[in-house]
N, C-alpha and C positions, 0 to 999 in steps of 0.2 A: 255613226261617230259617237263617242262618249268621252267625257272628261275623266271617267274612272280608269281609262287605259293608261298604263304607265309609260308606254312608248308612243307610237303614232296614235293620234286620236281617232283615226278612222281605220276600218278594217280594209285589208288588201283583198283583191279578187283571189279566190281559191283558198283563203285562210280558213282553218278549221274553226267551227263554232260548236257550242254545246246547246242541246235542247233539253228542257226539263218538262217531263210529263207529269201533270197533276191529276191523280185519279179522281174519278167523278165525285165521290162523296167528300173528298178533301177540299173541293172547291167551296164547300159550305162552311169550312172552318174559318172563323175570323182571324185566327193567328196566321193561317196561310195567306189570306188576302193581304194582311198587313205586311207580311214578310216580302211578298212579291212587289207590293206597292213601294216599299222602301228601297228596292233594288231595281226598279224600272229604269231603263236607259232613256235618254232624251229623244223619244220618238219624233220623227217628222210628222207622222200621222198617228197619234196615240190611240190605243183601243178605248172603246167606251167605258165609262166608270162602272157600268153594270154588266160588264162582259161575263163575269163569273155567274152572276145570278140569272142570266138569260141562257146560259149554255145548256144544250140538250143532254149533257152527260153529268149533270150536277147531282144526280141521285145515286144510290148504292147500285153499283154494277153487280149483276148476279141475283138481285132481288132477295126474296126471303131465304132462299137456299144459302146464299153467301152470308147473310146476316146470322143465320143459325150456325154456319160453320165457323165464323169468326168468334161468336160467343162461346161455342164449345171449345175451340182451341185456346181462347183466353182463359176460360175456367180451368182447363187442364194444366196450363202453366201455373195458374194461381194455386191449384191443389198441390202441385209438386213443390212450389215455394213454401207453402204452409207446412208440408210434411218435413222439409229440410230444416225450417226454422222452429218447429215445434209450436205452431200457432193454433188458435181456435179460429175456424173459418167455416161458414156454411154457404152452399151454393144451391143451384136448382135441384140437383139430385145427389148431392154429395156433401159430406161434412168431415172436417179434420179436427181431431180432438187431442189435446195434450193431457193425458190422464196420469196423475201421480199414483204411486204404490200406496194402497190403503194402510193406515196406521196399525190396524189390527186385521188379523186374518179371518175374523168371524163376521165382520160387517162390511157390506159392499155399498159404496156411494157412487151411483152412476152419474155420468155427465148426460144432461138432457139434450136430445136432438129432436126438434119438432118436425115431424113429417107431414106432408100433405095427405089428404084422405086418399086411400087406395083400396083396391079389392083384389082378390085372388084371380088369376095367378100373379105372383110377384117374386122378385129375386132381390136379395140383399147380399152385397159383397163387402166383406170385412178384411181390412189389412192391418196388421199389428206388428210392433217390434218387441212385444212382451215375450220373454222366453218361457214364462209359465203364468198361470192364474190370470188369463185375460178373459173378461166376461162382457157379454152384450145381451141386453134384454129388449125384446120387441113386444110392446103392449101399450095400454092406455096411460101408463105411468111407470114409475120405477118399482112398484110394489108387486105387480102381477103381470105375467105374460110368458112368452117363449124365451128361455135363456140358453145362450150358447156359451159353454165353458170350455176354454182352450187350455190344454195342458194343466188342468186343475191339480194342485199339490205336486206338480212336476211329473204327473203321469203322462205318457206319450199318447194321449187320446183327446178327442174332442167330443163333448157330450151335449146333447140337446135335451132340455128339461122343461117341464111346465111348472112354474113357481107361483106361489101366492104368499103374501106376507103383509104385515102391518107394523109400522114403527112403534106403536104403543101410544097411549095417551093417559090422562089422569085416571087412576084407578084400574087401568088395564095395561098389562105388560105386552111387550112386543112378541110377535110370533111369526113363524115361517113354515111353509110346507113345500116340498119339492118332489116331483115325480119324474124320474128319468125316462125319456122316450127312446133314446138311442145313444150309443157310444161307438166311436170308430177311431182306429189308429191311422194317422196319415203320414207319419214321419218317413215311412219307407217308400212312399209313392211320389211325393212332390218335395223338391228341395227349395228352401227359402232363397230369396234373392237379396243381394247386398247392393245398396245404393251408393251414390258418389260420396256420401258422408261416412260410409263405412257401417251404417246401420243395417241390420238384417231384418227383412220384412217377410212375413208369411201371409198368405191369402186364403180365406175361407168363404164359401158360397152357400147361403141358405136360400132354398126355394120352396115355395108352397104352391102346388098345382090346384086347378079348379076342383078336383075331386077330394081335396083335403090332404092328399099325400104330401109328405115332407121329405126333402132330400138335403143332406149336408155333404159337401165335398170340398176338397182342397183345390186351389187354383194356382196358376202361375202368375207372377207379378209381371 
């Protein structure tokens, strides 16, 4: 029986009831405990006050595997949101950058993404909405490293180069050196994909094997 019922105060035999299942890990949320406590009926024999803290299912069900799956799914949703909103966001193994078109065509100002220490072999996947002149550099800083140039000057190619440069200092001018390693045309093999916002995304994959060999290929979004 409950004073919260609008009609008869007590349930009739055979009347339908609703059961609420609280997942194991949710039992540890103070907000869930407070919510249930505020809506408790007037029990004839109320449950113990520490019923949630003593339950055998109060931990994450699924253990480490579920925690990893929840984290990965949450990050994937956050990545998609950051891409749609044009935000800067960094995650365990992914970063989203909103990069403006450079004021001049001769100077590239890279957005910095700090990566964890890694060794070969490794794979880097790049997605961009730029129709031309999209650049990414992999190195110790923005001055030297492997540079991937996508549709540079509107050419339907993607080129991988080794670049070295210095911004210049007092008494010394800026300089840059570039050596092209490979150039490939991808436009005829993989079509870009359009997202819900109408933006067209293209994907490129850079991989370096244990023997030092380098591969650049286009991927599907």
